[in-house]
C-alpha positions in Angstrom: -29.8 48.8 -10.7 -30.9 48.5 -7.0 -28.4 48.3 -4.2 -29.3 46.5 -1.0 -27.4 47.2 2.2 -27.7 45.8 5.7 -27.3 48.1 8.7 -25.1 47.0 11.6 -27.0 45.3 14.4 -26.8 47.1 17.8 -27.3 45.7 21.3 -30.9 46.0 22.8 -31.8 49.6 23.6 -28.6 51.0 22.3 -29.0 53.6 19.5 -25.7 54.7 18.0 -26.3 57.9 15.9 -22.8 57.9 14.6 -23.0 54.3 13.3 -26.4 54.9 11.8 -25.3 58.0 10.1 -22.2 56.3 8.6 -24.5 53.5 7.4 -27.0 55.8 5.9 -24.3 57.8 4.1 -22.9 54.5 2.6 -26.4 53.3 1.6 -27.5 56.5 0.0 -24.5 56.7 -2.2 -26.8 55.0 -4.8 -30.0 56.8 -5.9 -32.1 53.7 -5.9 -31.5 52.0 -2.6 -33.1 49.3 -0.4 -32.0 49.8 3.2 -32.5 47.1 5.9 -32.2 47.9 9.6 -32.5 45.3 12.4 -33.1 46.7 15.9 -33.5 45.2 19.3 -35.0 47.2 22.2 -36.2 46.7 25.7 -39.1 48.5 27.5 -40.4 48.3 31.1 -43.2 50.8 31.1 -46.5 51.7 29.4 -46.7 54.4 26.7 -45.2 54.7 23.3 -41.4 54.5 23.2 -39.3 55.3 20.1 -37.5 52.2 19.0 -36.1 53.5 15.8 -36.1 56.8 13.8 -34.5 58.1 10.7 -34.6 61.4 8.8 -35.6 61.2 5.1 -33.4 63.0 2.5 -35.0 66.0 0.8 -36.9 65.0 -2.3 -37.2 61.3 -1.5 -40.0 58.7 -1.3 -39.9 55.7 1.0 -41.8 52.4 0.8 -41.4 50.7 4.1 -42.1 47.2 5.3 -41.7 46.7 9.1 -41.9 43.5 11.1 -41.9 43.7 14.9 -42.0 40.9 17.5 -42.1 41.4 21.3 -41.9 39.0 24.3 -42.0 39.6 28.0 -38.9 38.4 30.0 -41.0 35.6 31.6 -42.6 34.6 28.3 -46.2 35.3 29.5 -46.8 38.1 27.0 -46.1 38.1 23.2 -47.0 40.1 20.2 -46.3 40.1 16.4 -46.9 43.0 14.0 -46.4 43.7 10.2 -46.8 47.2 8.9 -46.4 48.7 5.4 -46.4 52.4 4.6 -45.2 55.0 2.1 -43.7 58.4 3.1 -42.6 61.4 1.0 -40.5 64.4 1.8 -39.9 67.3 -0.5 -38.9 70.3 1.7 -39.7 70.4 5.4 -41.5 67.6 7.1 -42.1 64.0 6.0 -45.7 63.0 5.0 -47.4 59.7 5.2 -48.8 58.8 1.8 -52.2 57.2 2.2 -52.5 55.2 5.4 -50.5 52.8 7.5 -51.3 49.3 6.4 -51.6 46.2 8.7 -50.2 43.2 6.8 -51.9 40.0 7.8 -53.3 39.7 11.3 -51.7 41.2 14.4 -51.2 39.0 17.5 -51.2 40.5 21.0 -51.6 38.6 24.2 -52.3 41.9 26.0 -54.3 44.7 24.4 -51.9 47.3 25.9 -49.1 46.1 23.5 -48.9 48.1 20.3 -46.7 49.4 17.5 -46.9 52.6 15.5 -45.0 53.8 12.4 -45.5 57.5 11.6 -44.1 60.6 10.0 -42.1 62.6 12.6 -40.6 65.9 11.7 -38.3 65.4 8.7 -38.4 61.6 9.0 -40.1 58.5 10.2 -40.4 57.0 13.7 -41.2 53.4 14.8 -42.6 53.3 18.3 -43.6 50.4 20.5 -46.0 50.3 23.5 -45.0 47.9 26.2 -46.9 47.3 29.4 -46.1 47.1 33.1 -43.7 44.2 32.5 -40.2 44.0 31.0 -40.6 43.5 27.2 -37.9 42.7 24.6 -38.6 43.8 21.1 -37.0 43.1 17.7 -37.8 45.0 14.5 -36.7 44.4 10.9 -37.2 47.6 8.9 -36.9 47.6 5.1 -36.9 50.8 3.2 -37.1 51.1 -0.5 -35.9 54.6 -1.2 -35.7 56.7 -4.3 -34.5 60.3 -4.7 
């Protein structure tokens, strides 16, 4: 039996480690879990910025589907991304299994815009790359986890 749980939605740019931890504890009470996060974020500079991150439990495997959309405040810049990846963690650091997949075709009105999903320490990190204008981002992160 698979359990699906929805993470609470937080205001743009506001990460709440306590809320996320309570949610993860609830979601991981089942061994076979599908976890869904929805995050909003704002950037105003170039360079990769961490939008979301989570540590993987020891001895787990994740199959992730991530959808990210971005829009500048004035509407002149937009982007759409779909990514799929698999990660594993036994002891120590998380590892990307295979390679990060682009699902469908990305759209970027500016080549400086980008998204990255990567193993980071004991978990996984989703980063967005804005530009010199104010950007609003929304991500839907689905994790199919087994331990």
